[in-house]
N, C-alpha and C positions, 0 to 999 in steps of 0.2 A: 778715891776709892783705892784702897791697897788690895793687893792680890788675895789677903786672907780674907777679905769680904767679898771678893768677887765670886759669882756662880760658878766659874771655871774650876774652882778648887772643890767643888762638890763631887769628889770622885768616889765611885763604887768600888767594891774590891769583890766582884763577883768571882772572877778567876781564882782568886786566893780562897774564897769560902767553898768553893765547888771542888777545887782540885789540887789539894793537897797530895804531896808525893811528885808534883810535876813542876816544882819551883823550889827556889831557895830565897828566903828573905835576904835583901842585900841593900847596902847604901851606895850611891854614888860617890866616886872619888871626888875630894875637894877640887873646886874650881877657884884658883886665887883671883883671878880678875874676869869674870863673866862679862860679856858685852854683846848684845843683840846686833846680828848680822843682817838677818831676815825675818819678818814676820808675815805670816800669810793671813792678811787682814780678812779675804773672802771666806777662808775655811773658819778662822775666828768666829765670824758672824753666823756661819752655819752652824757652828757648835754652840752658839749662843754665848759665847766668851766675850769679856771686856777686854779689847785690843789694848786700850790704854793702860789697864792694870798689868796686862802682860808686857807692857814695854817699861813698867816701874822697876826700880831695883828689886823689889820682892819679886816680881813676876819673872825677871829675868834669871834670879836665883833658882827658881823652880825650873825653868826650862834648862837651866845648865845640870839640874841635878843637886845643886848646892843647898837647896831647900827642899822640904817634904810638905806638900800641901795636906791641909787637913783631911783626914778620912782615907789617905792614900796609904797602901803598903807596898812599898817598892819590893819587886822580886825578880830575880833572874829566872828566866823560863827554861824548863828542861825540854830537850828533844834530840832525837836521834837523826840519822839521815843517810842516804846514800850520795856520795859526792864523787862525781864523775864515774859513777857505777860501783865505788867501793864503800862498803857501809862503815860507818863509824857509829858505835852504840851510845856516844855520850858527846854531844855536841853541846847544844843549849846556848844561852845568851852569854857569850863570852865578854862581851863589851857593851852590853845592853840591859835596860830595866824596863819592866812594865810598872808603871805608876799607878794604873787603875784604869776604870771605864767612866767616861762621859756619857751623859745623855743628850743627844743633840737637839735640834730644833722640831724634828720631826718624831722625835720619842725614841730613836734608835740609840742602841749602846755601841760607843766607839771607844777603842783603846787609845790611851795616851802612853807612849812608849820613848824612852830616851836611847839614843844609839851614840856610842863613842863616851860613855859615861865612866869608863874604868873598869879595870879588871873585877870579874866575878869568880866564884867557884867553878865556873865551866870555862874559864879561859884556858887556852892551850899555848901557853908560852908567850902570848903577846902582853902588851902593855893596857890593853883594854881603851886606849885612847883612839880618836879619830882624826886625821888631818882635815882641814877646812874644805879642800876642794872636792872630795868625794861627798861630803855631806852637802854641799851646794850642788853638785851633780844630782843627788836624789831628790833634792827641792826641784830642780830645774825638769828632770824626766818626769816625775810624778805629776807635776802640774801639766805639762805637756800631754801626757797619757789622759788626765782628767779631762782637759779640754777637747781632746778627740773621742770623748765618750767611753774610754776604756776602763772597766774596774779596776781600781789602783789605791795603793796605800798613799798617802799624801803627807807632805812635810807641813807642820804647823810653824815651825822656827828653826833657825840655826843660830846658834850662839857659841862665841869662842870663848875658851875657857881661861886665857891668860897665860897658858902654857905653850911650849913648842913641842911638836910632835916629828920625830924623825923617821922619814921612810926613805924613798928615793932622793928627796930633797928633805930640808926642815922647813915646816909649815906651822902656821897657828894651828893649835887643838881645837877642836870644835865637837858640839854634842848637837845632833839632829834631834829634835821632838816630832816624833810621827805620830799619824793618826791613822787607826786601821779599824774595820769592822771586828776583826780580832787578829791575833797573831797565832791562831791555831794552824799547824801545818801538818802535811803527811808526816813529816819526822816527829811531831808531837805524838802521833798514834803509834809510830814505829817504837818510840821510847816506852810508852805505856805498856804496850804489847811485850816488849823484851822484859818488863820488870816481873812478868808472870803473876802479877796481882790482878785478879779478874775484877776486883772492885774499882781500882784505878782506871782501867780500861772502860768499864761500864759507865763511871761518872764522866769520863772524858766524851764518851759518845753521847751521852744524855745531854751535857753542856753544849756540844756542837750542835745537835739536833735543834735544842731550844733557841740557841742563838742565830743559827744560820738557815736551817732547813726545818722547820717545826711540823711541816706536812709529814715528815717521815715518823713522827711519834705515833701517828694513827695507822701505819702500816702493820701488816702481819709480822714482818721482821724489820723492825726499826733499822737495825745497823745496815741491812741490805739497802734499804731505801736512802740511808744517809749516802751510801756509796754511788748510788745511782745519780742522787742530786749533785754529788761533788764531780762525777763523772761529765755530767751535762754542763755544770758551771765552767769546767775546764775546757771543754770542747768550744764553748762559746767563746771563752776567753782567748784561746790560742788561735782561733780564726781571725778574731780582732787583731791580735799582733801581728799575724801575716799580713791583713790587709793593709797596714801602714808600713811595713817593712821593718818592724821592730825585732832585734835581736837581743835577747834576754841575757844570753852568756854565761849564765851559771844555773841552770835548772835543775839543781839538786833537789832531793825529796824535802830537805829542810827549807827550800825556797819555794815549795807550792802550798799555796793556802787551801783551807776547807771553804772559805767563803767564795772563792773565785776571784779574789783581787790579785793583782800584780804586787810583788813584794820583792825587796833587796834589789836596788839599782845599783850594782857593781860595776861589772864590766860590760854593761849593755850599750846599745847603740842603735840609730836608725840606718838602715841600708841606703846608700846612694844609687849605684847602679845595681840593677836587678841581678841576683846570682843566688841560687838556692845554696851554693856552697859558702855563702859569707860566714866568716867567723872574725869577731873582733877581739875576743878575750885572749889576752897574753898566755893564760894558763890552759888554754882548751887547745892542746897540740894536736890532739886526735879529731878534732871538729865535732866532736860528740853533740854540741849544742849549736851546731850550725844552723843557719835559718831554715834551711829546708828540712832539717831533722827535728824541729821543735814539736809538730804533732806526734811524731813516733816517740819521743822522749817523754811526753806528755802521758802518753798510754803506758809506758813503762813505770813511771812514777806512780801512776793510779794502780797498777797492780801490786805495787809494793803497799799502797793503803789498803788495798784489798786484803793482802795477807794479814795485815794487823788485826783486821776485824773478823777474820774467820771464826774464832771462839764464840763471837755474838750472833754471827748468822745462823748458825745451825749447830746443834749438839753433835749432830753426825759429821765428822771431819770432811768425808767424801762429798756429802751433799753440800756442805758449806763452801767447798772448792768449787763444785758444778755451778753453784747459784752465782758465786762473785765473778768465775770467769765468764759467765753470760753477760753480767753486767759490763765489766771490763771490756770484754770483746765488742761491746757496743760503741765503744768511744769512736772507732773509725767511722761508723755511719753517722753518728752524731756530729763528729767534726766536719765530715763532708757536707752534710746539711747545712751547718752554720757558714762553713766557707764558701759553698755554692751561693747561698743567699747573700752574703756580703760582696762578693764579685759581681753578681748580677745587679745588685744596688750600685755598686761603683760604676757599672757600665751602663746604668740608666735602663735596664732590660726588665720589664714587668712580666715578661713571659719567660719561661726556662728555655735557655738554648745550650746545653751542655757542650755541644762540639764547638761552638763559637768560643765559649769560654776556654775550653781546653787549647783550642788553635792559638787563643792569645798568649796563655801560659807558655807554650813551646816557642811562640816568636820572642816573648820576653827573654826567655831562657837562651835563645840563640843570638839575640841583639844587644842585651844587656843595657837597655836604656835607663835613665835616671827614674827610679821607681814613683816618687812623689810627683814629679813633673810630668811624666808620662800619663798618669791618671788624671791628673788636674787638666791637661791639655786637651783631653776626650771631649770635654764639654765645648770647647772652641770648636774642635772638629764637627761636633754635632751641630752647632749653631750656623758654622760657615761653609759647610761642605767641603770640597776640595781646597777652597780659598782658606778655610780656618785650620786646615790640617798640618799647617807648618809647625806649631809648637809641639807636634807629636812626630812629624816626619823628621824635623831636625836632630831628634834623639837617637836616630838609629842609623846603621850603615846601609842596609838592604831596604831601601825606600819602596821597591815594588812589592816586596813582600808586606809591608806594613799598608800600603796603598790597597792591596787586595783584601786584607783582613778589615779594613776601615770601610770598604765598599760593601761587604757582607754586613757588618755591624750597622751602617746607617740604614742598609734596607730593612733590617730587623726593627730599628727605631722606627722608620716611616710605617712599618705594618701595625705598630701598636696604636691604640686609641688616644693615649696622651699626647699632646702637641709636643714636638720636639723642643721647643723653647722651653716648655715646662720641664720636660725631662732632663735639659741641660741645667737647669736651676737646681734641680733635686740632686744631680750629679756634685754640684758645687758645694751641696751641704754635706757630702760625705767623703770627698776628695780633697784633702788639705792643701793649702798652699805652702804651709810652713810647718815644719816638723823640726825637731833640735838636730839641726845639721852639725856634724862632728866638729868641724872647724870652728863654728861659732860657739858651740859649749865650751871648747878648749880655751878659746880666746877670753870668754867671760869669767872662766875659773882662774886662768893666769892673772887678769887684772884684779879680780877679787883678792887673791892671795897677796897680791902686790899691794893691796890697800884701796883699789878703785872698784867700787861695786856698781858703776853706772852701766858697763857693758852687761853684768848679771841682770840688773833691772830691767834693762831694756829688752833683753833675751826673753825674760819670763813674761814681760807684757806683750811681745809678739806672739809667743805660743799660746797666751791666754785665749786668743782668736783665730785660730789657725785655718778656718775656711774663707775668711774674707780678705780678699786681695786689697792691700793698701799701697799707695804710692809712697815711694821713698824707702820701701823696705826690701826691695830687690835682692839685696845681698843676703838676706835670710832665707830666700826662696831658692838659691843656686849652691851646689856642691862647692867643694873647696876648689877655686880655680888653681891653686898652687900645690895640689896634691901629687907627689911623685912616689908614694909609697903607700901600701895598705895601712889604713887606720888600726891602731892596736890601743885597746882599753885594759885597764888594770883594776884589780878588786880595791885597792885603797885602804887595805887594811893594815 
């Protein structure tokens, strides 16, 4: 069966039909020699796609942007955005194209989107191409987040184009085929509002409600209900980021989705030693997007979203501001609720104990243990008492301080109705053994660029089952033993 005959090519053009004024029809740049590097078979199955058809020359051509499937109307999406706090009125897909929407096995609409497919009318001086390593990074991190249970966009495939791309080094050019619930962003609404066209903004709002938050359509003020739904979704998402030590690195408003999915894995990384000041991005000189700042930045971004909706919330401008402010101001309470719930779950606590949790966060901030290993080690401490506490005690300098906290924590576990062994098992289901350790990611990407995909495939396989400890994979559970300087990430643009 060829790709032209396979169901994956039954693309819809919902975004295009609904949202004229928010895109430019466009074609991908030619790919002289497309070759498949990675195909996400699990995601293909979830989408009801024929993986073998995608591996065919015709399928690879589609994934590279060199061929347009039936029913597709490729467009570069328009959006604005605050980048590091500075407003840019016209950003958009400078090197990406939305091919259209797929209907997955559950009946949900999902975007199929190409990244690195060449310059578009929204390109800002760049060549529109992407090097291989950053596209594989997005594949790795997206799949890791999915396995961790965190809402995320996902990579369907990475295809090299047959060209070379020059950045800090010369690398094979590549295109990422990405799947998302949608690519609607806060920045999309900022752009629509800035056009001054009330019809464009209303159509966008109706589209977002229908697609992501349909209950809002029944509200007295649908736009306000949409704002509330997005605030809630993002409060939950950021709490989940914080729980696994994930640092996005570039939380611009054009990188915040309306769906509540994580998007754009550029200068992102997972924290090793716990430190709220952790910054990985080379361009985040002011630490605006540091680990500990992420909840605050999310609230700021949502305020920008609210501003774009004011004209639809109420005809009275003052009343619209009052209503929107009340919803945005609720982010703090919502985030705290989600953050508290996820921490209590990670600690095996079925009853709330805010002081015990707060004391742990202060201990972590003072001692800087490895974030992932500390939480994972707590289940051993629960099972084995003092004898089982070594995996935790060995990660800190002040052992007396951690022993005192552990004693209080174990007393809290003992006071619960749930048996401690059952509690420890539950903790192991939420505290991962494996996250994308920065040095392992770099090793895999460097090998892939050099033509060896074995480390990349091995890493993806390990991260697909992050909660199950497996013999022989110890190196994937440890921080870089040779690290001598802070880890730095780059956008890869």
